[in-house]
Phi, psi and omega in degrees: 000137175234177186209155179206158179235124196227164170206321169173141178177151190265167173127180181219141183234126182294321183245126183289133179290149172284148176142169176248142182238143177235143179260115175263105183248025182287154179250209180294157179293145177239184189292349178253015176116330176087155177298321181297313178301318180293319181293318182291330173297317177295320181295321186294338181261002178283158174282088188298337177290335182267336182250081182205152355286164178245145178244116173265123183235137177225163177294158186295338182264004186241092178274328188297322183297319180290326177296317176294326179290322177297318178301312177305308184297326178293342179267352183271114181236156179274182187294337177280350178093003179276138183288138180271075186293338183259007187279345187219150172227153186238127185224158179228152176213174187293128178285134181289329179205125176279159178300129176086357180286142182290152184292333180294308178289340181289342177299313177298313181293331176289324177293324176293318178298322178296324174295317173303316182294321180298312181301320179294313179301319180292333178279315188261323180052063185292147177279322180222136175246119177250120182222166190211034167136306188296155181296344177305330183282343186299309180307316183288324174298319180295318177294321176297321179292322179300317179295327177294319183295326180269010174089012175250096183263088177272323195238145163250135185255124178245116185249130175243109182294141184300149179294340178289345180266107188257318185247340177210155182290156169289167179300319179297311178300320180297321178296310182294327178288308184294321179278355182057042181277324180285137176285323175228131183233118187245138177236158182252007179227139182294329181302321181292319180297324180292323181284325181237084190299336178284351179280157176250127179274125182239007179079179182285125183263351181285000000 
């Protein structure tokens, strides 16, 4: 088993690589720790020798998240103490909507993001996409779901709603839940599981 963390980049690969991929679509930290901090906590408890290589993906305007991911990866060492320098790659892609951007203009930027997501999926063909809230993950999840609909099942989507969401889902989570795009949908508060019964309550992961 391998693993990866992704967000967008182009090209095509004839043979899909083995491995698991996780999507880090976190942005800047917020007052409750931030999506990036939550994602890196999840990554930190995985069996990294089994889940490799990993692809960390962030929006093109988000450099801080990738810096934090690089710090995490540099701290991951195998039992012999050698750095796993080839275990991760760091990528950026076009954000579908910037904070404060009008919904009208976001239509065009979302279409561009979907094209980037398509190119990324063709290149990497992830087995698992792990995401946790920001809208950055939506284009890639939509493309992964599209491939499933047409009978090409490369990826399973695991969505972990942010711990900051106590009573209602984020917009990204609501879209993935209502459209049944995520294969596994996890929440960290029992109130959310009661309101959204298809979600799985896993307790606080932070």
